[in-house]
N, C-alpha and C positions, 0 to 999 in steps of 0.2 A: 237505767243499764249499770250506772255506778253502784247501786245498791246490790245487784245482782253479783256482780265482779266482786264487793268486798264480802258478800255472804259464803260466796266460794273460794274464797283466799284462804291461805294459811295464816293462823292467828298466832301473833307474837304475844305469848303469857308471860313474858318477863316485865312487862309494864301495865300500868293500870290497877285499879282496885281488884286484890284478889279475889272475892267473892263474885263481883261482876263477871270477870274472866272465866272462872270455873262454872259459875249458873249457865252462862251463855253458851259454854261448850258443852255443858251437861244437858242442855234441852234437847239438842237434836239427838245426841245419844239416848236419851230417854224415849223419843219417838222412834228411833232407830230400835231401842230393844223391845218396844212394843210390837213392831212390825216382825222383829226376830221371834218374838214369842209366837206370832201369829201364824209363823210356819207349822211349829208343832200343834198348837191350837187347833187351827185348821184341820191339819191331817186328823186330831182326834175327833173334831165334831163330826167330819165326814164319814169317817169309819164307825164311829158309833151309832150315828143317825140312819147311814144306809146299809150298813154291813152288820152290826150289832154290838153288844157289850163286850163279847169275846174278843171281837177284831180289836175294839180299844184297849182291851188288856194285852192283846199282842203288841200293838205299838209301843206301849209303855216298857212293857218286858225286853224289847229290844234294846232300849235307852242304855242300860249300863254298859251292854257289849260294845255298842258303837263309841259310847266316850271313852273306854278304856282303848281301843284301835286308834283313837285320834289324838292321844297325847303327843306324838310327834311334831304336830302343827300347833297344837298349844305351845310349846315351847319356842319353835320358829317364830311366832307371833308376837308372844311377850317380848322375847329378846330383841326382836327387829323394831317394836314400838319404842322401847325404852331407847336403843340405840339411835333411833331417827329423831325422838324427840330431844335429847342431848346435843346431838350435832346440829340440828336445828337451832337449838338455844345458843350453841357456840359459834354459829356462822360458819359451817364448814361443808359447802357442797360436794366436794370431791368424795368426802368418807358417806355424805349421804346417798350419792348414786352407788357408791361400793357396797353399802350396807344392804340396800334394796334390790342389787343385782344378785347378790349373794341369795338373800332370802329367797327370789324368784326360783334360782337353781336350786337349792336346798328342798324346796316345797316340790318340785317336779320329782326329785329322787324320793322323797317321802311318799307322794302319792302313789308311784310305782310300786314301792313296798307293800303299802295297805292294799292296793287293787288284787296283789298276788297273795298275800297272807292273811286278809279278811274273810274270804269266803271259805278258805281251808278250814279256821277255826271257828265259825259261828256254830256250826252243829255239837261240835264237841262242848264249846262253852254253854250254850242253851242247855245240854243234858248235865252239865256240872250243876247249873242253877234250879234244876227239877223244874225246868219250865213244863206245866201242863200240855199232854198231847192235843188237848182241844185245840190250841193256839200255837202250838210248836210250828207247824208248816207256815204258818202267816209272818211269825217272827222271823224266821229262816229266810224267806224271799224278801222280805222287807230290809233286811241288814245287807243281803247279797247286792241287791242294785244300788243301794246307798254307797256300798265299798266302791263297787265298779265305777262308780261315778264320783268317787271322793275328790277328784281334783277341783272341780267346781266349787264344793264346800271348803276345802282347804286355801285355795287362792283367795276367794272373798274372805275368808277370815284374817289372813296374813294380810293382803293387800290395803283392805280398809283399816286394819291396825298400823300399818304404815303412813295413811292418810291422817288418822288421827294423831300419830305421833307429830306429824307437821302441823297439826293445830285446826285440820280440816274435817270436822264431824259432819258437816253439812253434805259433801258430796256422797260421803258413805251413806248418810242416811237416805238421800235420794235414789241411789242405786239400790239400796235394800228394799224401797217402797216399790220400785219397778218390779222386782223379783217376787215379792210378798203377793202384790196383785195378780203376776203371772201364775203363781203357785197356787193361788185360790181357783183361779180360773181352770187351770190344768187339773187340780183335784176333783172338782164338780166334773169336768169333761170325762176323766179317766174313769173315775170310781161311780158316777152317777149315771153316764152317759153310755160307757164302754165295759161297766160292770167289770172292772178289774181289780176290785178289792183292795187289800193292803198294798199289794204290788204297784197299784196305780197310785198310790198317797207318795210311795217311795220314788216313782219315776218322775213325778211332778215336782218333787222338791231337789233331785238332781239337776233337771234342766233348768230351773228356776235360779238355783244357785250358780249354776254355770256361767248364766247370761250377767248376774251381778258381778261373777269375778273379772269378766271381760272389760265391763264397765270402769271397774276400779282400776284395771292396768291401762287402760285407756287413758284415764284423768293423770296417773301418776308420769306417764310418758309424754304429757302435754304441761307439765309444772315446769318449763324451762327456764322460767323467771327464777325458781328456787334452785335448781339443780338440773344437768342433764344427762341423760343415761346414754351409755355407748356398749356396742358389743362386748369390749373388754371387761366391762363391769359386771357381766354375767358369768365371769370366770371367778368362782370363790376365791377371796382373797384370806389367807391364813388368819390374820388380826380379826377382820370382819367375822369369820367362821367362828374362831376360840371365844371371841365376844359374845355372839350370839348364842352359842352352847352354854357360856358359863352364866348368862342373864336369863336365859330361856330354859335351862334344863331345871332348875328348881321348880318353875313353875309347872313344866311338864311332869316332874316327878310327882308334885301336888296333885295335879290332875288324873294320875296314874293312881295314886294310893286313894285318891277320893273315889275312882272308878272301881277300883278293886273292892273297898268298902261297900262300896254301893252294890256288887256283884254279890259280896258275902251276905248283905242285908236283903238283897233281892231273894237270895235263895229263902231266907226265913220268910219275907214276904209272900213268896210263892206257896208256902205251906198254909197260908190261911185262907187258900182258894180264888176262884175267878172272880168273885164279887169284891174281896179286900184289895184284890191287883187291879181292878177297874176303878177303885174309889181312888187308890194310889196315883193311879194315872190322871183322874181329874184333879186332886190336890196338888200334885206337881205342874199340872198346865197353870192352875191360878196361882200356885206358888211362883211361877215364871213372872207373873205381873207384879206380885208382892216385892219380888227382888229388884225388879227395874231400876227403881232409883239406887238402889245399893250397888247394882254392877254399873250403872251410869257414872254415879259420882267417884266409884272407886277407879274406873278408866279416866275420868276427866282428872283425877288427882294425879294418876300415873303420868298424864302428858304435863300437867302442872308443874309437878316437882322435877320431872325430868328436864325441861326446858329451863327452870331456874338454877337447878344444879349444874346445867351445861354452862349457864352464865354466869355461875357462883354467886347466885343471890339466896344465900340460906336464910335471911331474914324472912324474905317473901315466901320461902316454903313453910316455915312455921306459923305466919300469920295465916296463908292459905290453907293450911290443915285443920286449923281450928275452926275458921270460918267454914270451910266446905263440909267438915264432919256435921259441924250443927245445922247447917241445912239439910244435909243428906237424912239426918235424925228426923228433921221436921217432915219432911216430904215422906219419909217410910211411914211416920206415924198415921199421916192422914190417908195414906193409900190403904194401910192395913185396917184401919177403921173402916175404910168405905166396903173393902171385902167382906169383914165381920158382919156390916150391915145388909148389903145386897150379894154377898155370896151364892145363897140359893138360887137366885135368878140367873147367875151367871152359869153354876154348875147345871141348870136344867137345859142349857145348851148342848151340852155333852150326852144328855141320857133322858129318858122319858120314865127311868125306874125310880120313883120316889126314895125307896130304900137307899138306894146308891147316894142319890142326894144328901140324905140325912146323916150317912156314914162319912160322906166327905167334908160335911161341914163341921162334924164332931170332931175329926182330924185337923180341921183348921184352925180351929180355936185352940188346940194344943200347941201348935206352931206360933200362934200370934205373936206373942210380945219377942220371940227370937229374931223377927224380922226388924224390929228397932235395934237390937244388938248387932244384928250382921250391918246395919248401915254403918256403925263405928268400926268393924272389921275390915269392911271393903275399903272405907276410905283411908283409914289410916296404913292399909296393908298397901294401896295405891301408892301413897307419898313413899313408903319405904322401897316398892320397886321401881318407881320412878328415879328414885335417887342412886339406883343400881343395886340395892341390897335385897335380892330376891330369895335368900336364903332363910332368912328368919320368918317370913310367910310360909314357907314352906315347912319348917319344923312345927310350927303353931298348928297347922292344917294335920300333920302328920300326928300331932299328939291327941288333939280334939277328935280327929276321925278315927284312927285306929284304936289308941289307948282309951278313949271315952266312950264313942259312940256305938261300936260295935260290942263292947262287954256290955253295956247298959242294956243293948236291945235284946242279945240273948239271956243276961241275967234275969232282967224282969220276965222275959219268955218263959223260961224255966222255973222262977219262982212262981208263977201264976197257972201252971201246969193242973188242969182238973179233969174230971171224967167227960163235963161239959166242955171244956177247952183243952183238947188234947195237945195243941202247940202252944198253950199259954194265952196271954191276953194281946190281941193285936195292937194296942195301944202302944206296946213297946217300941214299936219302929219310930213313932214320932215322938215319945217322952225322949228317947236317945238322941234324937237329932236335935230338939230344942235344950237339950243339956250341952251338947257340943258347941251349939251356935254361943250360948251364954258364956261359957267357959273361954271361947275363941275371943270374944270380945274383949274380956278382962285382961288376957295374956296379951294380945295386941296392943293394948293401950300401954300397957306395962314396958314393954319392947320399945314402944314409940317413943316414950317418955325419956329412956336409957339413951337414946340419940346415936347410936352406932352406926345408923344407916347415913349418917352424913359422910362417913369416911370410904363410900363405895362408888363415887364418880367415876367416868371412863378416864378422866384426866386428858 
């Protein structure tokens, strides 16, 4: 009983061996990211097997549009997580309650905006992307259902971020596992049994994420040994709102830039036809698993840095950054190697088309070394964000995504146009992505070494 209580309790990362604290916190995060990836993966498997390759392409083509309209929540989530971790490290329960209450209210307002705006802009954005007519209807229905049920998705991401800021990555994992199992069951029921197609997959995801958000809220309201929530805490406080926007806006802008770049590149991707779109969906699903250790350690480093900056223990931040980054690189190398060795078997889960599997594996080989570079980027960006410097990672993302990736993709496409390849070589999409990842790792390391992030704490 004591072990269970300890497992689900907040973790103080201001004491003990840095590598051990980071690793123990990252492991539930890694498992949670596997579960999170299963949301999208199961959706793709079910529609690919039960509906067809075009339905698989439809789910993938909807992704950039969905991500673009969710940037509000990305900003709130990142800002709240940083503030929660720093106030927890500084032992300020009243500020904790006010921060969490403010983010609950801001999320409700943001959800209403997305529920209204999302369905209105879906069709025009899909037209702008040159989405093939063969998958247009599926893309539209998939997005509209997710936008209407966006509150569940928003609250899970934001409230689980608050839990992780408190050092409790296990509860967030448990609730995610519950919703993942529910999502899988509903996917099969709605698509295989009720023949609802792509719309059934979207409905299953919306329901499952609503359940996970309710569980996260329940947990936060019962953490009375750390802080107590009152009705007055739900009224946004100017300081908390301002800090949340200041800390979260750069990450929201980063995600918006990334999503816009993805939309621009998606338009080029769509020009290569349904087969290449479907291959890109498969690659991105496998990419999600390759990126898991990077995102897991990045989030762990944000919490670790936030708590130690709040406690004014900058020496621990430096040592933890080095140890955590080395572990992230090692884990990423092992997972990437496994995907390259056994990727074909994994990709056959999505489709029975051998040509599609071969094309997907070819694209994965182009990206391979980039995943190890991203381990460096995510870990050191996590440290800077946790310390309160969210602007530097934003600018790095802006430069690598907009100024590097997009021009390289379109440049290679234009340079390789032939009568046989009227739109150029489709490898341009992935060569440009690799280039942006490698440059991003180098620039992030340089800015981390400069140390300006140490001046950005909440105070």
